[in-house]
N, C-alpha and C positions, 0 to 999 in steps of 0.2 A: 504494500500500500504506500501511497505517496508520503504520508506522514512519517513513515519509518525510514525514509531516505535521509542520508546525511548531506551536508552542503557539498562535500567532496563528490559524492555520488551524483548529485544534481548537476554540478558544473562539469564533471567528467562526461556525463551523458548529453550535454547540450549540443555538441556537434552532430550527433545522430538525431536529435530532436529538431534540428534546423529545418525550417520550411524553405527549401532551396529556391522556389519560385519567388517568394517574397524577399529573399536575401540576395537575389541575383546581382543587384547593382550596389549592394552595401559593401564598403571596405572600411573596417574599423577594428580597433583593439579596445577591449573592455577589461578594466582591472576590477576585481572583486576584493574588498577588504572586509572580512567577516570576523566578528568578535564573539567571545563567549565559548561555551563548550563546542568542540569540533570546528572552531574558527580557524582562520588562516588567510593566506593570500593566494588568489588564482588569477589567471588571465584567460581571455577568450579572443581569438582572432577570427574575424569573418572576412572572407574575400572570395570573389568569383563563385558565389553560391555554395561555398563550403565553409566549414569552421573547424578550428582545432583549439584545444584547451590544455592547460597545464597549471602546475603549482608554481607559486613564486611571483615575482614582480615583472610586469610588462614594461618595455621601454616605450616611453611617450604614448600612453594610452589616450584615446579620444574621449573616453568616458571612464569615470571611477565610481563604482557603486559601493557604499558602505552601509552595513546593517549587521545585526546579530545573525549568526549562522541559522538559528532557529527561525527568525523572521524571514530570512531570505529563502529558506526552503518553503515556507508557507506562501511566499510571493510566487516563486517559481512553479509551485504545484497548484496554484489557483485558490488556495485557502485564504489568502490575504490579497486584496487589491493593491497593486503597485502604486497607483496614484494616491490612494488613501494612506498607504504606508509613508509615502513621501510627504504628504501634507501634514501628517501627525508626527513627523520627525523620526520615524522608525527606519526610513531609508533615506540616506543622504546621497545626493547626486552632484558630481563635480565634472565639468566639461561640457560636452555637446548635448544640450537639452533636447534638441530635435532627435538625436540618436537615442536618447533615453526613452522618449515617447515611442519611437518606432521599435525599439528593442523588445518591448513586451509583446509585439505582434509577430516577431520573427521565429518563434519556437512553438512547437506542439507541447502540450503538457505531459510531463512524465507520469507514468502510472505504476 
């Protein structure tokens, strides 16, 4: 079930969850900074309708998303609305706001 996923599992699976048609023209690097239990840093690179992810710091990310690992899993699995999380301060966004808005539409929900 989605709520049993860790942040690492969610981010690691993001490349296979990418909607390639929606991401065809997107070229971006996203940095995730997740705090709390099972937190850490991950990056996701989207280019040419594909994506790859890994642990650690990205060089010159277009977008940095900061949240607790628990909240990010909820956002990624559809249990928490990303916009509401941003408005309530649970999700911090630094960088390309247009990409941040588009980002939530580029992936199918993990199950």
